[in-house]
FIBAMI-241941 format. One record per residue: x, y, z of N, C-alpha, C, O in turn; residue number from 1. Coordinates in steps of 0.02 Angstrom, whole numbers, always signed. Example, Ala and Ser with C-alpha at 12.3 -4.5 7.8 and 13.67 -1.06 7.14 Angstrom:
<sites>
SITE|n_px|n_py|n_pz|ca_px|ca_py|ca_pz|c_px|c_py|c_pz|o_px|o_py|o_pz|resi
SITE|+660|-284|+390|+615|-225|+390|+660|-165|+390|+712|-166|+423|1
SITE|+642|-112|+354|+684|-53|+357|+645|+2|+394|+670|+57|+402|2
</sites>
This chain:
<sites>
SITE|n_px|n_py|n_pz|ca_px|ca_py|ca_pz|c_px|c_py|c_pz|o_px|o_py|o_pz|resi
SITE|+1104|-3581|-2150|+1104|-3547|-2086|+1165|-3571|-2047|+1179|-3631|-2045|1
SITE|+1201|-3524|-2017|+1260|-3541|-1979|+1241|-3577|-1914|+1185|-3568|-1888|2
SITE|+1287|-3616|-1888|+1274|-3656|-1829|+1257|-3612|-1769|+1211|-3629|-1731|3
SITE|+1290|-3557|-1757|+1275|-3511|-1702|+1206|-3481|-1708|+1170|-3474|-1658|4
SITE|+1188|-3462|-1769|+1122|-3433|-1780|+1067|-3486|-1768|+1015|-3471|-1739|5
SITE|+1080|-3547|-1791|+1032|-3602|-1781|+1024|-3617|-1706|+967|-3627|-1683|6
SITE|+1078|-3618|-1668|+1074|-3630|-1596|+1035|-3575|-1561|+995|-3588|-1517|7
SITE|+1047|-3513|-1582|+1012|-3457|-1552|+937|-3460|-1569|+894|-3446|-1526|8
SITE|+921|-3479|-1630|+851|-3486|-1650|+817|-3542|-1610|+759|-3536|-1590|9
SITE|+853|-3598|-1599|+826|-3654|-1561|+812|-3633|-1488|+760|-3649|-1461|10
SITE|+859|-3597|-1458|+850|-3573|-1390|+791|-3525|-1386|+750|-3529|-1340|11
SITE|+786|-3481|-1434|+730|-3433|-1436|+663|-3468|-1443|+615|-3450|-1409|12
SITE|+660|-3518|-1487|+598|-3555|-1498|+579|-3594|-1434|+521|-3596|-1416|13
SITE|+629|-3623|-1401|+617|-3661|-1340|+590|-3615|-1285|+543|-3632|-1250|14
SITE|+621|-3557|-1277|+598|-3509|-1227|+527|-3484|-1242|+486|-3477|-1197|15
SITE|+513|-3471|-1306|+446|-3449|-1325|+394|-3503|-1311|+340|-3489|-1286|16
SITE|+412|-3566|-1326|+366|-3621|-1312|+354|-3630|-1237|+298|-3642|-1215|17
SITE|+407|-3623|-1198|+400|-3628|-1125|+355|-3572|-1099|+311|-3585|-1058|18
SITE|+366|-3511|-1123|+325|-3454|-1101|+252|-3464|-1120|+207|-3450|-1081|19
SITE|+240|-3488|-1181|+171|-3500|-1204|+138|-3555|-1161|+79|-3548|-1143|20
SITE|+175|-3608|-1146|+148|-3661|-1104|+132|-3638|-1034|+80|-3655|-1006|21
SITE|+177|-3597|-1005|+165|-3571|-938|+104|-3525|-938|+63|-3528|-892|22
SITE|+98|-3483|-989|+39|-3438|-994|-25|-3479|-1002|-76|-3462|-972|23
SITE|-23|-3531|-1042|-83|-3573|-1052|-102|-3608|-987|-162|-3612|-971|24
SITE|-54|-3632|-949|-68|-3665|-885|-99|-3615|-836|-145|-3632|-799|25
SITE|-74|-3554|-835|-101|-3502|-791|-174|-3487|-809|-217|-3485|-765|26
SITE|-187|-3478|-873|-255|-3463|-896|-301|-3522|-882|-357|-3513|-857|27
SITE|-279|-3583|-898|-321|-3642|-890|-336|-3656|-817|-391|-3678|-800|28
SITE|-287|-3643|-772|-301|-3656|-702|-353|-3607|-676|-394|-3627|-634|29
SITE|-353|-3546|-698|-405|-3498|-679|-472|-3518|-708|-524|-3514|-674|30
SITE|-473|-3541|-770|-536|-3562|-802|-563|-3624|-767|-624|-3629|-758|31
SITE|-520|-3669|-746|-543|-3729|-711|-576|-3710|-645|-626|-3739|-626|32
SITE|-548|-3661|-611|-576|-3637|-549|-648|-3613|-559|-691|-3625|-517|33
SITE|-660|-3578|-614|-725|-3550|-626|-778|-3601|-646|-836|-3592|-628|34
SITE|-760|-3653|-682|-812|-3694|-713|-819|-3765|-686|-864|-3801|-707|35
SITE|-776|-3786|-640|-781|-3854|-616|-805|-3857|-544|-804|-3807|-508|36
SITE|-825|-3916|-523|-842|-3928|-454|-915|-3947|-445|-957|-3936|-489|37
SITE|-930|-3977|-387|-998|-3995|-369|-1012|-3970|-299|-966|-3960|-259|38
SITE|-1075|-3960|-284|-1094|-3938|-218|-1164|-3911|-217|-1196|-3906|-269|39
SITE|-1189|-3894|-158|-1257|-3868|-152|-1260|-3793|-168|-1217|-3755|-146|40
SITE|-1309|-3772|-206|-1319|-3702|-222|-1258|-3670|-253|-1229|-3699|-300|41
SITE|-1237|-3612|-228|-1179|-3579|-258|-1112|-3609|-238|-1060|-3593|-267|42
SITE|-1112|-3652|-188|-1050|-3681|-162|-1026|-3738|-206|-1065|-3781|-225|43
SITE|-960|-3738|-222|-930|-3790|-264|-866|-3815|-231|-831|-3777|-196|44
SITE|-851|-3878|-242|-788|-3907|-219|-764|-3956|-272|-804|-3979|-313|45
SITE|-700|-3972|-271|-671|-4020|-317|-642|-4078|-279|-605|-4068|-230|46
SITE|-657|-4139|-300|-626|-4198|-269|-551|-4196|-282|-529|-4177|-336|47
SITE|-513|-4215|-233|-441|-4219|-241|-402|-4158|-220|-341|-4158|-224|48
SITE|-436|-4105|-198|-399|-4046|-176|-355|-4065|-117|-378|-4095|-68|49
SITE|-291|-4049|-122|-243|-4067|-70|-217|-4137|-74|-178|-4158|-31|50
SITE|-239|-4176|-123|-219|-4246|-132|-163|-4250|-183|-167|-4221|-237|51
SITE|-111|-4287|-167|-54|-4293|-212|-72|-4328|-278|-35|-4322|-327|52
SITE|-127|-4364|-280|-146|-4399|-341|-189|-4356|-388|-210|-4380|-440|53
SITE|-203|-4293|-369|-242|-4249|-412|-205|-4237|-478|-144|-4241|-481|54
SITE|-243|-4223|-531|-213|-4211|-597|-173|-4146|-599|-177|-4105|-553|55
SITE|-133|-4137|-652|-90|-4079|-656|-127|-4012|-657|-104|-3963|-627|56
SITE|-184|-4009|-691|-222|-3946|-692|-249|-3930|-622|-247|-3872|-601|57
SITE|-273|-3980|-588|-299|-3969|-520|-243|-3947|-474|-253|-3902|-433|58
SITE|-185|-3978|-479|-129|-3958|-437|-107|-3886|-453|-89|-3849|-408|59
SITE|-109|-3868|-518|-92|-3799|-537|-141|-3750|-506|-122|-3696|-482|60
SITE|-205|-3768|-507|-256|-3726|-477|-244|-3717|-403|-247|-3661|-377|61
SITE|-231|-3771|-368|-220|-3767|-296|-157|-3727|-280|-157|-3687|-233|62
SITE|-104|-3736|-318|-43|-3698|-305|-52|-3624|-319|-20|-3582|-289|63
SITE|-97|-3609|-366|-110|-3539|-383|-155|-3505|-332|-147|-3445|-319|64
SITE|-201|-3541|-302|-252|-3509|-261|-261|-3539|-191|-296|-3509|-150|65
SITE|-231|-3596|-176|-244|-3627|-112|-183|-3662|-84|-183|-3723|-76|66
SITE|-131|-3625|-70|-70|-3655|-45|-82|-3695|+19|-123|-3676|+61|67
SITE|-47|-3751|+25|-50|-3794|+83|-119|-3825|+93|-140|-3836|+150|68
SITE|-153|-3840|+39|-219|-3873|+44|-210|-3942|+75|-162|-3979|+59|69
SITE|-256|-3960|+118|-255|-4026|+151|-301|-4073|+113|-345|-4051|+77|70
SITE|-292|-4139|+122|-336|-4187|+89|-407|-4184|+117|-418|-4158|+172|71
SITE|-455|-4210|+79|-526|-4206|+98|-543|-4241|+163|-593|-4225|+194|72
SITE|-502|-4288|+185|-515|-4319|+250|-505|-4269|+306|-533|-4277|+361|73
SITE|-466|-4216|+294|-453|-4164|+344|-496|-4102|+333|-522|-4074|+381|74
SITE|-502|-4080|+270|-540|-4019|+254|-573|-4027|+186|-543|-4051|+138|75
SITE|-636|-4006|+182|-669|-3999|+116|-678|-3924|+106|-709|-3890|+147|76
SITE|-651|-3900|+50|-652|-3829|+34|-709|-3815|-15|-705|-3835|-73|77
SITE|-761|-3780|+8|-813|-3757|-37|-799|-3684|-54|-773|-3647|-12|78
SITE|-817|-3664|-114|-808|-3594|-134|-871|-3571|-170|-906|-3610|-202|79
SITE|-885|-3506|-164|-942|-3476|-199|-917|-3412|-233|-892|-3366|-200|80
SITE|-925|-3410|-298|-908|-3351|-337|-970|-3311|-354|-966|-3256|-381|81
SITE|-1029|-3340|-339|-1093|-3309|-357|-1140|-3311|-297|-1126|-3344|-247|82
SITE|-1196|-3276|-304|-1249|-3282|-254|-1294|-3340|-273|-1279|-3377|-320|83
SITE|-1349|-3349|-237|-1394|-3405|-249|-1424|-3405|-320|-1442|-3458|-346|84
SITE|-1429|-3346|-351|-1458|-3341|-418|-1406|-3342|-473|-1422|-3328|-531|85
SITE|-1343|-3357|-457|-1291|-3364|-507|-1259|-3299|-529|-1221|-3298|-577|86
SITE|-1272|-3243|-493|-1242|-3179|-510|-1174|-3173|-476|-1169|-3188|-416|87
SITE|-1122|-3151|-512|-1056|-3143|-480|-1059|-3097|-420|-1096|-3048|-420|88
SITE|-1020|-3113|-369|-1017|-3071|-310|-988|-3003|-328|-939|-2998|-364|89
SITE|-1019|-2950|-302|-1000|-2881|-318|-998|-2839|-255|-1041|-2846|-211|90
SITE|-949|-2795|-249|-946|-2752|-191|-1000|-2699|-191|-1008|-2663|-141|91
SITE|-1038|-2693|-244|-1095|-2646|-247|-1156|-2675|-211|-1206|-2641|-203|92
SITE|-1152|-2738|-190|-1210|-2772|-160|-1197|-2793|-88|-1140|-2795|-65|93
SITE|-1250|-2808|-53|-1249|-2834|+15|-1275|-2906|+12|-1328|-2918|-18|94
SITE|-1239|-2952|+43|-1258|-3023|+43|-1268|-3048|+114|-1240|-3019|+162|95
SITE|-1306|-3100|+121|-1315|-3131|+186|-1307|-3207|+180|-1336|-3239|+136|96
SITE|-1266|-3234|+224|-1257|-3306|+230|-1288|-3324|+297|-1265|-3301|+350|97
SITE|-1341|-3364|+296|-1378|-3379|+358|-1382|-3454|+367|-1407|-3490|+324|98
SITE|-1359|-3478|+425|-1361|-3549|+441|-1411|-3564|+496|-1422|-3522|+540|99
SITE|-1440|-3622|+493|-1488|-3643|+545|-1456|-3688|+597|-1489|-3710|+644|100
SITE|-1393|-3700|+589|-1355|-3743|+634|-1286|-3753|+603|-1262|-3709|+567|101
SITE|-1256|-3809|+616|-1190|-3823|+591|-1191|-3879|+539|-1229|-3927|+547|102
SITE|-1150|-3874|+487|-1144|-3930|+440|-1111|-3989|+475|-1084|-3981|+529|103
SITE|-1112|-4049|+444|-1084|-4108|+476|-1007|-4109|+475|-976|-4141|+433|104
SITE|-979|-4072|+522|-906|-4066|+526|-887|-4047|+597|-928|-4022|+635|105
SITE|-825|-4058|+614|-803|-4042|+682|-797|-3966|+692|-813|-3941|+745|106
SITE|-775|-3931|+640|-765|-3858|+645|-770|-3830|+575|-753|-3864|+527|107
SITE|-794|-3768|+567|-800|-3736|+502|-780|-3663|+506|-779|-3633|+559|108
SITE|-765|-3635|+447|-752|-3563|+443|-775|-3536|+375|-777|-3572|+326|109
SITE|-794|-3472|+375|-812|-3436|+314|-762|-3380|+306|-749|-3342|+352|110
SITE|-734|-3374|+246|-685|-3322|+230|-704|-3288|+165|-738|-3318|+123|111
SITE|-682|-3226|+157|-693|-3189|+95|-625|-3172|+64|-580|-3149|+99|112
SITE|-620|-3183|-1|-559|-3167|-38|-575|-3121|-97|-629|-3125|-126|113
SITE|-527|-3079|-114|-531|-3039|-175|-467|-3055|-214|-411|-3046|-188|114
SITE|-475|-3077|-276|-418|-3096|-318|-371|-3144|-282|-310|-3138|-286|115
SITE|-401|-3193|-246|-366|-3248|-212|-329|-3228|-149|-288|-3267|-123|116
SITE|-341|-3167|-123|-309|-3145|-60|-363|-3118|-13|-416|-3095|-35|117
SITE|-349|-3122|+52|-395|-3092|+99|-404|-3018|+83|-359|-2986|+57|118
SITE|-463|-2992|+100|-478|-2922|+85|-453|-2878|+142|-475|-2885|+199|119
SITE|-407|-2832|+126|-384|-2785|+177|-443|-2743|+201|-483|-2719|+161|120
SITE|-448|-2733|+267|-502|-2693|+294|-481|-2666|+362|-441|-2697|+397|121
SITE|-509|-2607|+381|-488|-2575|+443|-508|-2613|+506|-480|-2601|+560|122
SITE|-555|-2659|+502|-577|-2697|+561|-534|-2759|+572|-541|-2792|+624|123
SITE|-491|-2776|+525|-451|-2838|+529|-495|-2899|+538|-477|-2946|+574|124
SITE|-553|-2900|+505|-599|-2957|+508|-594|-2994|+442|-608|-2966|+389|125
SITE|-573|-3058|+445|-562|-3097|+384|-604|-3161|+382|-609|-3192|+330|126
SITE|-633|-3179|+438|-672|-3241|+439|-718|-3244|+500|-709|-3207|+548|127
SITE|-765|-3290|+496|-806|-3311|+553|-803|-3386|+554|-793|-3419|+503|128
SITE|-812|-3415|+613|-808|-3487|+620|-863|-3513|+666|-902|-3475|+694|129
SITE|-864|-3576|+672|-913|-3610|+717|-910|-3581|+787|-960|-3577|+822|130
SITE|-850|-3560|+808|-841|-3536|+877|-842|-3460|+883|-844|-3435|+940|131
SITE|-842|-3422|+828|-841|-3349|+834|-904|-3316|+807|-915|-3257|+821|132
SITE|-945|-3351|+769|-1006|-3321|+742|-1057|-3312|+798|-1064|-3354|+843|133
SITE|-1094|-3256|+796|-1147|-3243|+845|-1208|-3286|+828|-1227|-3292|+770|134
SITE|-1238|-3317|+878|-1294|-3362|+868|-1356|-3337|+904|-1353|-3307|+958|135
SITE|-1413|-3351|+873|-1478|-3338|+906|-1491|-3396|+954|-1454|-3444|+956|136
SITE|-1544|-3390|+993|-1561|-3441|+1043|-1572|-3510|+1013|-1562|-3560|+1047|137
SITE|-1594|-3513|+949|-1606|-3578|+917|-1544|-3606|+882|-1548|-3657|+848|138
SITE|-1486|-3572|+890|-1424|-3596|+859|-1413|-3568|+789|-1360|-3581|+759|139
SITE|-1460|-3531|+762|-1451|-3503|+695|-1401|-3445|+697|-1389|-3417|+750|140
SITE|-1374|-3427|+640|-1324|-3375|+635|-1329|-3340|+567|-1356|-3368|+520|141
SITE|-1302|-3279|+564|-1302|-3239|+502|-1236|-3202|+495|-1211|-3174|+544|142
SITE|-1210|-3201|+435|-1151|-3160|+419|-1168|-3118|+359|-1188|-3144|+307|143
SITE|-1159|-3053|+365|-1168|-3007|+309|-1101|-2997|+274|-1049|-2995|+306|144
SITE|-1104|-2991|+207|-1045|-2979|+166|-1060|-2917|+126|-1106|-2916|+85|145
SITE|-1021|-2863|+136|-1035|-2800|+103|-974|-2754|+108|-930|-2764|+149|146
SITE|-973|-2703|+65|-919|-2654|+67|-928|-2607|+127|-880|-2588|+159|147
SITE|-991|-2587|+141|-1004|-2541|+196|-1021|-2579|+260|-1046|-2635|+257|148
SITE|-1007|-2548|+318|-1020|-2582|+382|-1093|-2606|+387|-1139|-2573|+365|149
SITE|-1100|-2664|+418|-1165|-2696|+427|-1174|-2713|+501|-1125|-2725|+536|150
SITE|-1237|-2716|+524|-1249|-2736|+594|-1233|-2810|+603|-1241|-2850|+556|151
SITE|-1211|-2829|+662|-1197|-2899|+676|-1131|-2922|+645|-1086|-2881|+634|152
SITE|-1127|-2986|+629|-1066|-3014|+600|-1060|-2991|+527|-1106|-3001|+488|153
SITE|-1004|-2961|+510|-994|-2929|+445|-925|-2945|+417|-874|-2935|+451|154
SITE|-923|-2971|+355|-860|-2980|+318|-854|-2922|+269|-893|-2918|+222|155
SITE|-805|-2877|+279|-797|-2819|+235|-769|-2838|+166|-723|-2878|+161|156
SITE|-799|-2808|+114|-776|-2820|+45|-723|-2769|+24|-697|-2773|-32|157
SITE|-706|-2722|+67|-653|-2675|+52|-675|-2620|+4|-734|-2612|-11|158
SITE|-624|-2583|-20|-639|-2525|-62|-615|-2534|-135|-610|-2485|-171|159
SITE|-601|-2596|-155|-579|-2609|-223|-621|-2665|-254|-642|-2712|-220|160
SITE|-633|-2658|-319|-667|-2711|-356|-618|-2768|-370|-557|-2760|-361|161
SITE|-643|-2824|-391|-601|-2881|-408|-644|-2943|-411|-705|-2940|-412|162
SITE|-611|-3001|-414|-645|-3065|-414|-656|-3085|-342|-608|-3103|-307|163
SITE|-719|-3083|-318|-734|-3101|-250|-754|-3174|-245|-788|-3201|-288|164
SITE|-730|-3205|-192|-741|-3276|-181|-753|-3287|-107|-714|-3265|-65|165
SITE|-807|-3323|-91|-819|-3344|-22|-794|-3416|-15|-805|-3457|-59|166
SITE|-762|-3430|+39|-737|-3497|+53|-771|-3522|+117|-772|-3488|+168|167
SITE|-800|-3583|+113|-831|-3616|+170|-791|-3680|+180|-795|-3726|+140|168
SITE|-752|-3682|+234|-707|-3739|+246|-737|-3783|+301|-755|-3759|+354|169
SITE|-741|-3847|+287|-766|-3896|+336|-707|-3938|+359|-681|-3979|+321|170
SITE|-686|-3928|+421|-628|-3963|+449|-650|-4028|+483|-697|-4028|+522|171
SITE|-615|-4082|+468|-632|-4149|+492|-707|-4163|+480|-745|-4175|+527|172
SITE|-726|-4161|+416|-797|-4171|+399|-819|-4243|+406|-778|-4289|+407|173
SITE|-884|-4253|+411|-912|-4320|+408|-895|-4351|+341|-891|-4314|+291|174
SITE|-885|-4416|+336|-869|-4448|+272|-920|-4433|+217|-903|-4435|+158|175
SITE|-983|-4419|+236|-1034|-4405|+186|-1020|-4342|+147|-1044|-4335|+90|176
SITE|-982|-4295|+175|-967|-4232|+140|-924|-4245|+79|-940|-4220|+25|177
SITE|-871|-4283|+85|-828|-4298|+28|-864|-4346|-20|-854|-4342|-81|178
SITE|-905|-4391|+7|-939|-4440|-35|-994|-4408|-78|-1004|-4429|-135|179
SITE|-1029|-4359|-51|-1084|-4326|-88|-1086|-4252|-70|-1132|-4230|-35|180
SITE|-1036|-4213|-94|-1034|-4142|-75|-1096|-4103|-95|-1114|-4054|-62|181
SITE|-1129|-4123|-149|-1188|-4087|-172|-1246|-4094|-124|-1295|-4056|-129|182
SITE|-1243|-4142|-78|-1296|-4152|-28|-1279|-4123|+40|-1318|-4130|+88|183
SITE|-1222|-4090|+45|-1202|-4061|+109|-1246|-4001|+125|-1254|-3957|+83|184
SITE|-1274|-3998|+185|-1318|-3942|+203|-1278|-3879|+219|-1255|-3870|+275|185
SITE|-1271|-3835|+169|-1236|-3772|+177|-1285|-3715|+168|-1335|-3722|+132|186
SITE|-1272|-3657|+200|-1317|-3600|+192|-1310|-3570|+122|-1259|-3578|+89|187
SITE|-1362|-3535|+102|-1359|-3500|+38|-1320|-3436|+43|-1298|-3416|+97|188
SITE|-1311|-3403|-14|-1280|-3337|-18|-1333|-3292|-50|-1338|-3287|-111|189
SITE|-1372|-3259|-7|-1429|-3220|-30|-1410|-3147|-40|-1383|-3116|+5|190
SITE|-1425|-3121|-99|-1414|-3049|-111|-1471|-3010|-79|-1529|-3021|-96|191
SITE|-1454|-2964|-34|-1504|-2924|+2|-1521|-2862|-38|-1580|-2845|-46|192
SITE|-1470|-2827|-63|-1480|-2764|-99|-1418|-2747|-140|-1365|-2776|-129|193
SITE|-1425|-2700|-186|-1369|-2675|-225|-1374|-2600|-232|-1429|-2573|-237|194
SITE|-1317|-2567|-232|-1316|-2494|-240|-1332|-2475|-311|-1333|-2416|-328|195
</sites>
């Protein structure tokens, strides 16, 4: 084999290996998102999100889906890809997230994402928080998640299918949240109905 042909083959093999490695990292970071984490009910979180000491797969996951993540001392990010019974979130269904008060944190928010981006909707409603959610006299609150308009606080699922994810962020949480996330009192994600 001539030297020029050998050099070209080496460059081609190197580029193919790089492309295969990048593709594997992309696939693995998505798979890690789906199968790892601890938390109460459908909510999951991973230790080390936003921490510089997190492993390479975790950092790839955060860079792919959670840019500018803060360390757990500032925010604990819980996510739900399913309802309380483990069924994937679907725009064909109506869900309810109902809280009896506030989790142990200074401030919280609930957001809905489709394919890792906020869901475009005509109401420009992307989240509810401790200070914007409507409360009953006893401090309880409810947020409906559905494609069609709902009474009260409603997070629209939009008009396209995709991978739906609910995010429950606890800002400046009590130390117990990071220490034992599975014991954090978070509301369920109850499926009300499906079309």
